[in-house]
C-alpha positions in Angstrom: -72.2 41.9 -12.1 -71.9 44.4 -9.2 -68.5 44.2 -7.4 -70.1 43.9 -4.0 -73.6 42.7 -2.4 -75.0 42.7 1.0 -77.1 39.7 2.7 -79.1 39.9 5.7 -81.0 37.8 7.8 -80.7 34.3 9.1 -84.1 32.8 8.3 -84.4 29.4 6.9 -80.9 28.1 7.8 -82.1 25.4 10.2 -84.1 23.8 7.1 -81.5 21.8 5.0 -82.5 22.1 1.4 -81.7 19.6 -1.2 -78.1 19.5 -1.4 -75.4 21.1 -3.5 -72.2 19.3 -3.2 -69.8 21.3 -1.0 -66.2 20.8 -0.6 -64.5 22.8 2.4 -60.9 23.1 2.7 -58.8 24.5 5.6 -57.9 23.4 9.1 -58.3 24.0 12.9 -61.1 26.6 14.0 -61.4 28.3 10.6 -62.6 25.1 8.9 -64.6 24.2 11.8 -66.5 27.7 11.6 -67.1 26.6 7.9 -68.4 23.3 8.7 -70.8 24.2 11.5 -72.3 26.6 9.1 -72.3 24.5 5.9 -73.9 21.5 7.6 -76.9 23.8 8.2 -77.6 24.4 4.3 -76.3 21.2 2.6 -76.6 17.4 3.2 -73.6 16.9 0.9 -70.8 18.3 2.5 -67.1 17.1 2.4 -64.1 18.5 4.5 -60.5 18.6 3.2 -58.3 18.8 6.0 -54.5 20.1 6.3 -52.0 17.6 7.8 -49.0 19.6 8.7 -49.8 20.3 12.5 -46.6 19.6 14.4 -47.6 20.7 17.9 -49.4 19.6 21.0 -51.2 16.1 21.1 -51.1 15.9 17.4 -47.3 16.6 17.3 -46.7 14.0 19.8 -48.8 11.4 18.0 -47.3 12.0 14.5 -43.9 11.7 16.2 -44.3 8.5 18.1 -46.4 6.7 15.7 -45.6 8.0 12.3 -49.3 8.8 11.5 -51.0 11.9 10.1 -51.6 14.6 12.7 -55.3 14.0 13.8 -56.2 17.1 15.4 -57.5 19.1 12.7 -59.2 16.1 11.2 -60.9 15.7 14.8 -62.0 19.3 14.9 -63.7 19.2 11.4 -65.6 15.7 12.7 -66.8 17.6 16.0 -68.0 20.4 13.8 -69.9 18.0 11.8 -71.8 16.9 14.9 -75.7 17.5 14.5 -77.2 19.7 17.5 -79.2 16.8 19.1 -78.0 14.7 22.1 -76.0 12.5 20.4 -74.2 14.9 18.4 -73.7 17.4 21.4 -72.3 14.5 23.7 -70.0 13.1 21.2 -68.7 16.6 20.1 -67.8 17.2 23.8 -66.1 13.6 24.0 -63.9 13.8 21.1 -62.8 17.6 22.0 -62.0 16.6 25.6 -58.5 16.8 26.6 -56.8 14.7 29.5 -55.4 16.4 32.5 -53.0 15.7 35.1 -49.4 14.7 35.3 -49.2 11.2 33.3 -48.6 10.6 29.7 -52.0 11.0 28.5 -52.0 14.6 29.8 -52.8 17.0 26.9 -54.3 14.3 24.5 -57.5 14.9 23.0 -59.9 11.7 23.2 -60.7 12.1 19.4 -56.9 12.1 18.6 -56.5 8.7 20.3 -59.9 7.4 18.8 -58.9 8.7 15.3 -55.2 7.0 15.6 -56.9 3.7 17.0 -59.3 3.4 14.2 -56.2 4.0 11.7 -54.4 1.0 13.2 -57.6 -1.2 13.0 -58.2 -0.1 9.4 -54.9 -1.3 8.5 -53.4 2.3 8.3 -56.0 3.3 5.9 -56.8 7.1 7.0 -59.6 7.4 4.9 -61.3 4.2 6.0 -60.5 5.1 9.8 -61.9 8.5 9.3 -65.3 7.3 8.0 -65.6 4.9 10.6 -65.3 7.9 13.3 -67.7 9.7 11.1 -70.4 6.9 11.4 -69.8 6.7 15.2 -70.4 10.1 15.6 -73.0 10.5 12.9 -71.3 13.3 11.4 -73.3 15.2 8.8 -70.5 15.1 6.4 -67.2 13.2 5.4 -63.9 14.2 6.7 -60.5 13.6 4.4 -57.0 14.5 4.8 -55.5 16.7 2.0 -52.5 14.3 1.6 -51.8 10.7 2.6 -48.7 11.6 4.1 -47.7 13.8 7.3 -46.3 17.1 6.1 -44.1 19.8 7.4 -44.5 23.6 6.6 -41.4 25.8 5.6 -41.8 29.3 5.6 -39.8 32.4 4.3 -40.3 35.3 6.9 -39.0 38.9 6.7 -38.2 41.0 9.6 -41.0 43.5 10.4 -40.5 47.0 8.6 -38.5 49.6 10.3 -40.1 52.5 9.8 -38.1 54.8 11.9 -35.0 53.9 9.8 -36.9 53.8 6.4 -36.3 50.2 5.9 -39.6 49.4 4.6 -39.2 47.4 1.3 -39.0 43.5 1.7 -36.2 43.7 -0.3 -34.3 45.7 2.4 -35.0 43.5 5.1 -33.2 40.4 6.5 -35.4 37.1 6.2 -35.1 33.9 7.7 -36.6 30.3 7.1 -39.0 29.2 9.9 -40.0 25.1 9.9 -43.2 24.0 11.2 -46.7 24.9 11.8 -46.3 25.8 15.4 -43.2 27.9 15.0 -44.7 29.7 11.9 -48.0 30.5 13.6 -45.9 32.5 16.2 -42.9 33.7 13.9 -42.0 37.2 14.7 -42.0 39.1 11.0 -43.9 39.0 7.9 -44.4 35.7 5.9 -43.5 36.2 2.4 -43.7 32.7 1.2 -44.5 29.1 2.2 -43.9 25.5 0.8 -44.2 22.1 1.9 -42.0 19.2 2.9 -42.0 16.9 1.0 -42.3 19.5 -2.1 -44.8 17.5 -4.0 -46.7 15.4 -1.5 -49.3 12.9 -2.9 -53.1 14.2 -2.5 -55.6 12.2 -1.0 -57.5 10.8 -4.2 -61.0 10.9 -2.4 -60.3 14.5 -1.7 -59.3 15.3 -5.6 -62.5 13.1 -6.6 -64.6 15.5 -4.2 -63.3 18.6 -5.5 -64.0 17.5 -9.3 -67.4 16.4 -8.4 -68.2 19.5 -6.3 -70.9 22.2 -6.8 -69.2 24.8 -4.6 -65.7 24.8 -3.2 -65.1 27.0 0.0 -61.5 28.1 1.2 -61.3 30.0 4.8 -61.6 31.5 7.1 -58.5 30.0 8.9 -54.7 30.5 9.4 -54.0 31.7 6.2 -50.4 30.4 5.5 -50.7 27.2 7.6 -54.3 26.1 7.0 -55.5 27.7 3.7 -52.4 28.0 1.3 -51.1 24.4 1.8 -54.2 23.0 -0.3 -52.5 25.0 -3.2 -49.2 23.3 -2.4 -50.4 19.7 -3.2 -50.1 19.4 -7.0 -53.0 17.1 -7.7 -55.4 18.9 -5.3 -54.3 22.3 -6.6 -54.9 21.1 -10.4 -58.4 19.9 -9.3 -59.4 23.4 -7.6 -58.2 25.0 -10.9 -60.2 22.6 -13.2 -63.3 22.0 -11.3 -66.5 23.3 -12.6 -67.5 24.0 -9.0 -68.1 27.8 -7.9 -65.4 28.8 -5.7 -66.0 31.1 -2.6 -63.5 32.3 -0.1 -64.2 33.5 3.3 -62.1 36.3 4.7 -60.7 36.2 8.2 -62.5 38.4 10.9 -59.2 40.1 12.0 -55.4 39.7 11.4 -53.9 36.6 13.3 -51.3 37.5 15.7 -47.9 36.4 14.5 -48.9 34.6 11.3 -50.9 37.8 9.7 -50.0 40.7 11.8 -50.9 43.8 9.8 -53.1 42.3 7.3 -55.9 43.9 5.6 -59.1 42.0 4.5 -57.7 42.2 1.0 -54.4 41.0 1.8 -55.6 37.7 2.2 -56.8 37.8 -1.6 -53.4 39.2 -2.6 -51.6 36.4 -1.0 -54.0 33.9 -2.7 -53.5 35.2 -6.1 -49.8 35.6 -5.7 -49.7 31.9 -4.5 -51.7 30.6 -7.6 -52.3 33.4 -10.2 -54.5 30.8 -12.4 -56.9 30.1 -9.3 -60.0 31.9 -10.1 -62.6 32.7 -7.5 -66.4 33.4 -7.8 -67.5 35.0 -4.4 -65.6 36.5 -1.5 -67.7 36.6 1.8 -66.5 39.3 4.4 -67.5 40.7 7.5 -69.1 44.3 6.8 -67.4 45.7 10.0 -63.9 44.5 9.1 -64.1 45.7 5.5 -63.1 49.3 6.3 -61.9 49.9 2.7 -64.4 48.2 0.5 -63.0 49.6 -2.6 -59.7 47.9 -2.1 -61.4 44.7 -1.1 -63.5 44.9 -4.2 -60.6 45.3 -6.6 -58.8 42.5 -5.0 -61.5 40.4 -5.5 -62.0 41.4 -8.9 -58.4 40.4 -9.7 -59.3 36.8 -8.9 -62.5 37.1 -10.8 -65.0 37.4 -7.7 -67.6 39.6 -6.4 -67.5 40.4 -2.5 -70.5 39.7 -0.5 -70.8 41.6 2.9 -72.7 40.7 6.1 -72.6 40.7 9.8 -70.9 37.7 10.4 -69.2 38.1 13.9 -70.4 36.0 16.8 -71.5 38.1 19.8 -68.2 37.8 21.8 -64.7 39.1 22.2 -63.6 36.4 20.3 -63.0 36.7 16.6 -65.4 33.9 15.8 -67.7 33.6 12.8 -71.4 33.3 14.0 -72.6 29.9 12.5 -76.2 31.0 11.8 -74.9 34.2 10.1 -72.4 32.5 8.1 -75.0 29.8 6.9 -77.1 32.4 6.0 -74.4 33.9 3.7 -73.4 30.5 2.3 -77.5 29.9 1.5 -77.9 32.8 -0.4 -74.9 32.8 -2.5 -75.4 29.3 -3.2 -78.9 29.7 -4.0 -77.9 32.9 -6.3 -80.1 35.2 -4.2 -78.0 37.7 -2.3 -80.2 40.4 -1.5 -80.1 44.3 -2.0 -76.8 45.8 -3.3 -74.8 47.8 -0.6 
């Protein structure tokens, strides 16, 4: 099999074929990008979402009420809304944030709605999310990766001091940073992440979805705080290793300031392999313009057992966002086994 492929075009992505069962894992804007694309190409879609957010509205709600942070779950549900009047309206509603000086300022409507359904559902997070999904007519299911709120802990090394020759990691001072919000803005190089508690319980429905999947998709997104945490929940990580599903990894379009400053495209795969050497990957999806050293990216993918599929994935804006139609075309072609001509 060739180490890299090229795909082109977006034709046909609005016609949803008979489904492969797809599970997308992540959080925040990255997972929302995958879901916006995947709902165009399958009718059997499950999102498994990180639950470690400790900032903003989500952080306030988990501190005040002891609930799972709802923000990333809300974003996933909004991304699964259809492109009709109902879907567009409810997507805007759940994403709307209150303004002004009062206690509601900064809270997203969807966060409050999710927490209300959790209370009415006797603190059953899956049942509550399913009810919100029904209200939105979401084209997929949203599940938390764990049934308890989690915290992320990172070991961060000082950035290399090239002028003094202090480049190797072992020569640099390290510190521990706690909390997703703090890690996302930490100055330095993240060396490792772990979860608190150390071995959290997985959501049983999420494990079952991975076991039954035809495809599993990791990324794009905040690599250390949204993608890697799924490999730190033991039962979920075991499911990702044993599933018969094909595994795809979507590379970020650019380094994320703070969390992945200085990352090359292949760095995402090297970190993934370091975190879980036994995880095998089948396909890596990368933006052609971002992959300036394709030999290095191809080698890093091959170390995971994968081939790289390249394409023009960036949305036409200054922001590093995936174009949903272009990403949908990539998913459609790799899932059909019909990547077009070799690069």
